[in-house]
C-alpha positions, 0 to 999 in steps of 0.5 A: 418410509417418510416419518414427517408431519404428513403422517403414516396411516396405522394400516399395518397390523402388529401381528406377532406371528408375522414379526417372528416370520419376518426375522426368523432365520433371516439375515439383516443389517442390524439385530438389536437385543433389548426392547427398552428405551435404548434398544428402541432408540437404536432400532429407530436410528438404524431404520432412519438411515435406510438399514434393515433392522430387527429387535428382540426382547426377552420380556414385554417391550418397555417392561423393565426400567423403561416403564419404571422411571420418574417420568421426567424428561430432564437435564438433571438438576442434581447432576449439574450441582454435582458437576460444580461441586466435584468439578466433574466435566463428565456430569456437566456434559451429561447435563448439557447433552440432556438439555439439548435433547429434552425439547426435541423429545417433547416435540416428537410426541406432544401427546406423550411428553409435555413441559412441567413447572417444578418448584424447589421449596427452600428453608433458609434465606441464604438458600434462595439465591443459591438455588436461584443461581443454580437454576439460572445456570440450568436455564443458560445451558439450555440455550435456545432449547429452553422451555421456560424460565426459572424464577423466585416464588413466594409462600403464596405460590407454594401454597397454591402449588401444594396446599398441604405443604408445611409453610412454616419453616420455608423462606420461599422457593425457586421454580424452573421448567423441565419435561414430563412424559408417559414412559412406556407409551412413549417407548411403544410409539417409538416401536410402532414408528419403527415398524412402519419404517420397515423394522420388525420387533418381537417381544417374549423371545430370549437369546439362548446363544450368540453366533460367531464367525472368525471370532466375531459375533454375527448373530444370535440363537433365539427362543420364542417364549410364547411358542406352543411347545418350547420344550419340543424345540418349536420355539428355536430360531436364529438371526444373522446380522452384520451388526449385533447391538446389545441394549439390555441395560442392567443385564448388559454384562450377561450378554457381553460375557456370552460374546467374550468370557474374559471381558471386564464387567462394567455395570452396576445397578441401583433401584428406583422406587416410586409410590403413587398416591391417591390424593391430589396433592398438586392441584395446579399441575406443578411439581415439587423437587425436594432438594435434599433428603436426610441422606443427601438424595432428592425426592420428586412429588409430581402430578402424573395421569391424575395421581401424585407420583413420589420418588425416588430412592437410589439404593444399590440393587441386585439384578432381578427380572421382577424387582420389588418394593420393600416396606422399608423403602415405602416408609422412607419415601413417606417419611421424607415426603411427610417431613415437608407436609402439614397433612401427612400421607397415610400408607392407605393412600398409596394406590400403587408402587414399583421399582426399577433397576437403573443401569450405571456405568461402574466407577470403582472410586464412587462410594454410593450408587447416586455418584455413579455415572449416568453417561452412556458408553458404547463397547465392542466385545468381539463384534458385539456392540453394547450400548449401556448407561445413559437415561431416558431423555438422551435415548435419541443421542444414544442411538445416534452414537451407537449406530455411528460406532457400528458404521465405523466398525463394520462394513455397513454404509448408511445415510446420515442419522434421520431421527432429529426432527422425527415425529412418532406415531400419534404425532404425524397426522391431523390432530384436529380431525382426530379431536373432532372424531372424539367430540361425542365422548365424555370429556374424561374419555376424550382426554384419555384417548388423546393423551394416550394415542394422539392423532390415532385416537379416532382409529382406536375408537373405530376398533370397537365399543366406547364402553368403559372397562370399569365404571368411573374409569377412562379406559374403554373396550376399543383400546383392547382391540387396538393394543393387541392389533397395533401395539404388540401386547400379549398378556394382561400385565402388558395391557394393564401396566404398559399400554393402559398404565392403570396397573402402575396408577391404581393396583385395586382398579387394575385387579378389578379390570383384569378378568375383563381384560383377559376375556377381551384380550383372548378374543382380540388375539383370536380375531387378529388375522394370521 
């Protein structure tokens, strides 16, 4: 099915029972395990080449690291600095590759990804040319994919960007461009697009074992965690595939060990902690990069969906399905941010916080997780192809490299990769017509619907009432019908955290909305045709 700008109508309901029926006890070309950014990228890539593909996710789609990022589409300024200081060609290549993918990602879904101007405040006159030259190299590496120039900024500009910034110790700043996005919604748009290309995806389905033939992995045994009677065996089903791809991020080694108990672990993880502040610290919509914290990390202050996002730490972590934010981590972020502000952020202004696990390719010579590789790798363990490492910005290239590897190591044949130039669901239709259909709504609801759903906002509105779920908030009841029918949500948390995003913006508002969301979710699920 075409994915060009001519567009795809969202006529195919995303019914969970239908998704399961289409893959259970079937044989496909590619089985993707893991429904985060890398899994969705492999899924899309396979389908773009004419292969049949299905995807299985143990939690909700994008529930892990892929909904808990810093929300930046970037090459990695810090990695460029490390590449120069350490003469590390790997980090240099990582930056160059990410910059080449950055503009492509912004073009795929302009409603979900957009350019952002960031400024680095500098305390010394000597530091100004250092950062100016470094960011000039960042621009140079972008080549024709550059989205805006870097430049010097004076104190007046710094004050306009962040009125609460403490200007006294500053000599000025250097600004540059990167991208920003809504990570979970971008991932859902990837999956929605894949379904319309003929793929099938199922969340809340666990892998209970791998299927081996002649010593090679040829499929997986699965359990539907949403089945009525899991204990009675009603949940069990299997999928056979010519290629099985492991995209489970931090959990990659767990599945690799199922394929080959003697395989060498390659993964390490760090935690990325973010706070959301209920204060408009950045009224012009530009962000701030704090170049060095007390222990050598970086910190971002970013405008995001009407709030201020601050992060991130980079600490060693243990595997957990529900990573938490400690008081020490919150104190660290506030202490670091406040050291640059004239008006400190109070703990009471933190409206939400979250922690995500970052999959890192282990390097025994690295002393800290901030020095471990973000490069992606593709590994073959007795037929199980594992794609791990990498980062959100390079998801498309990761998917392409992985399927290229699959084709070289299997009997499959396929067309060339079709993801360059692809437009995702919400960026495929008539934007003007969609905007016109929203014109009668309050301006804040119009802006929200367009940002979240793009040219499908009118279809969302047609699903039900435009009544606000909570007074003063932008979320409307029609979204609940759309989210269940077209976006695969199963639980209240799916809706609040990864479809509406309110749970990751304001936990108080999310709690206020939860009972009504539960009620409408139950009604919508009942109404979805079997």
